[in-house]
N, C-alpha and C positions, 0 to 999 in steps of 0.2 A: 453245615460252614464244615471249609476240612479243611486240615494244616503240614504243611509239606515242614519237616525239619530234617536240618542235615547240619548239625557237628552244631555252625553260630548263626545260622544263613533259615530266614525263614519265610516261609511263605504264606498265603491267608491268603481267601478263602468263599464267596457265600452271601444265596442272597438275602441278605436283608448285614442293610451298612452301621444297624446300630447291636448290634448281638453279639459284633465285625470289632464294631469299637471298642461294643464294655471288655470282651478279650485282651484291646491291647492297652488296652487301658492298671488292665489288672498284673495285666504282665511284668507294666514297663514299670510298676510298684513295686514288684518284690527282682528283676532285674534290670542291668544296664543293655538299652538297646534303645536302637532310635530308627522310626519308621520314614522305610526309603518314601512313601508314595505304590504310585500305580506297578504297578510288576512292571522292568526294562530291564529286570539283566543281576540275571540269577543261574548259581554253579559252573561259569565261564558259559554264559546260552541266553542270547539276545531275543530279546521278547519286543516283536512289534503287530502291534492290535488296526488293521484296519479293518476296512464296510461289510470286505466276505469273512474273514476269522482271523489267523491269528499266524506271525512268520517267522520262526526260528529259525534263528546264525548263530556260528561263533567269532562273526566278521572280527570281535575288538580282539580277542583268543588269539586267533587264527595272525591278524601284521601286530598284537605284541611278537606270538611266537619269530616270524619273522623280522623285526629290531634287535629280538638279542638276541638272531645269527648273523646279523648283519647283511641280510637281504632282500632289504625291502626295494631295494630296486631293481629285482634281482627281473630277469625274462620266465614269465609263465611256461610250465608246462599241460597238455591238452590230461596226460596220466602219470599218476602218483607210482609206478612203477615199468619198466621195460617192457612191448607190451607177447605174446606168449602165443603160441597160436592153438594152446592146449590152453590157453585157460588167462577167464583177466582179471585183476583183482582188484581190489576196493580197497582205498585208506582206509579199511581197519584192518584186510590184511597183512596190507605192505608198514603198518608202522609194529604188526608183530612180527613180522617176518627179518627186519630190521634190527629192531632187540634183540629178536636170538643172536646176530651178531655179534653184541657192545659189549662180548667180555674177551673180546680176538679182531678184536674190528681189522678188516685191509685197504688199500684204500679206497678199492673197488665197491665197499659195500660206505662207503662215506661221501660216494657219487648219487650211490643210492636216495643216502637222505635228504645230500640234497635238492636230489631230484620233484624226492616228497615235498619238499620247503615249497620247490617252486610249483608247483601242482598246489599247493594252497593260494598262492598266490592269484592264480590263475579262476579256482574255483573263491576267496574269502570272503565275497561278493553272494555268494550261494548259500541256500540251507531250505527248511524247508516250509512249507507254505499248509497250516494246516488250514480245514475249510468247513467252517458251524454250517453249512446248509447239508453236513456227510450226512449217507445212510448212518446208520447204527451197528454193522450182520459185521460181523467176525473172518476172518477173514486172513490167511496166511501160504508164503511158498518156498515150496524146501526142493532143493539142490545140489549134490555132494558132487566133487570126481570119487575117479577111483586110482586110489598112489597118489593122485600126488605131488608128495611131495619129497624130491629125492635123498636128501639128506635120513628120514625117517621110514618111506612105504608104507604113512600113515593119510587115509582123503584127511582132505579139504571138506566141511560142512559150510551151506549157505540155506537161513534162510527170515521172509521181514512177515511180520504177519499185518493187519489194517482191519481202521475203525472204518469204516466202510471205505471212501477213496482214500483216506487218509494213513498214512504207513505212522505208528504206536514205538513199534520193534525192532531192532533184526539185530541179525547177528554174524560171522563170520568168523570161521576157527578150526582149528586142525585135532580128528579126533587123540586121545590117546591113544587107540590101542588101533595095528592093521586090522585091517578089514579080508576077507577070503575072497568077495568080489564086490561091484560094484551094486549086485542090488541086499548085499546089509551096511554098505555105506553107505546107504539110501533111504534104505530103515529106520538107521540106525537114528541120522537125522532127520526122520518122519516122529518120533520116537520126540527127542533133545523139541519137537516145532506141539507137539501135542504138552507135550508140561508146560510151554509157555503160555502156549496159547488159552489152558486147565488155569492156571492166576491169572491170566492179563485177564478170562469170566468172572474168576471171582471176583476179580475190583472192581468190575463192570453192576456185578453185582452188587455186592456192600456204594459202590458209588449213585444206585440205582437206575442203572442203566439198563432197556430191558433191549433182551437179542430176537428180532420180529428171525430168526434164519438158526439151525442149528450151521454152528461155527465148523470154517468148511476151511482144508491144506487140501492142498492144493502140488501134483505129482509131477514131474514128466519119465520115471518108471513104474513101466505098470506089474515087474514082478514086483517089488517093494508093495505094489496097490493091494497082487492076487493076496499075497501077507499077512497082512490087514484085517482081511476081511475074513481068509480062513487059517482056523483052532489047524488044523493037522499037524502031524509035527515031516512034518520033508528034511533028507539027505541035504540040501545045500540047508538049513537054518537051525535044526538042529546043535548048532554045536555055540547058537545066537546067546548071549545072555539072557535072564530072564524078566530085568530091567528094560530090554528093545522094545522087546508085546506093551509094551503097557500101552502104545498107542494101537493096539488087539483089542484091546479093552477099553479101550476106551472109544473104540467104533462101535462094536459088543451092545454095548450102553446107549446108542445116538446119541451121547453123549457129540461125538463128531462125526463128520465127513470124509469122507477123504475120492482125490479124483482126481484122474492124471487130464496134467498137461503138456500139449502139444511143443516142447521146446525145437522149432529150428538148429542148425549147426549150420546154414550152409557159408556166415559168414568165417564160420573158424577156419573162411580159407584163404584170406585178405591177408592183401602184407600189410607186413605191421604201419603203414602208413597211412594205407587208406585206412582200418581201425578210428589212427588219428580221429584222419576228418568221420569218420561215421560218430566218433564220440562227439561231438562237435554242434551235430546235424539232426542229433537227438536224442542231447540235453535240453530245449522244451516237451518235451514226453519223458524224461526223466521224475520221477519223487522229489527232486526239493529243486526248487528254480531259484532266480534270484532277487536281488529285495524289488518290497513295491517301487518305493521308490523309485530306483531304476530300472524300473519297467511304466509305469508311467507317472513321470515324471510327480511323483507326491500323493499322499495323502490324506 
């Protein structure tokens, strides 16, 4: 039996209905609480069970945002921010970027905020589909630009982790300090991914989920991969902070594998309107999907 508790919201699951009922009855004697039945809404996330697994979305939360902003019937946009030829921003990065302008916003910043809401309008029925038939091997994909932030010259890192084919965590954020090379930026990101994998592995072990293979990180920078397996001190890496080498330790212990992943960039030379069309074309291949009731007409 597992209990997920946050402030005054609680989610309980297990394989013994009698024990679950006994715990709920005991808690009800001590606290004012209400059993809402099977999981369907928790911390702004809607849960829809179907024959192949679980579909998670924030349709209600996104719709409430649009209503509060008076944009319920606005025209949708395919991307959260205007596309640049050197990077493709996701919703997390876009919201973070706009929030940095909140203390001295301009008219253009307000237009960017409205564009994010229009993007939510077009993707409000999208979510993450978790398959019940997926494998349990843990993998992660790591990436970073170099000095992408025009204001601070800091790099922006991004990664996502998968349990089999199911995405279970992701992040996109700016590094706190400047990197002196693209290798350093990628290596720092890999260290963050290694920490994430270590935590997830510990959680899976506590839950009794066995790992059939050693967790694996995929990265598109060969120099960063060589650094993760070579303990020699190089002139280009001697200034790295000690904590950046955490990924090297995990590789040396045999608890992590780092693999090169070729990342073609030919699409980066396309005009913005072509990238908009590509986004819509490849939506079915992304980790998020449309609500099952919209795809198959009901479950």
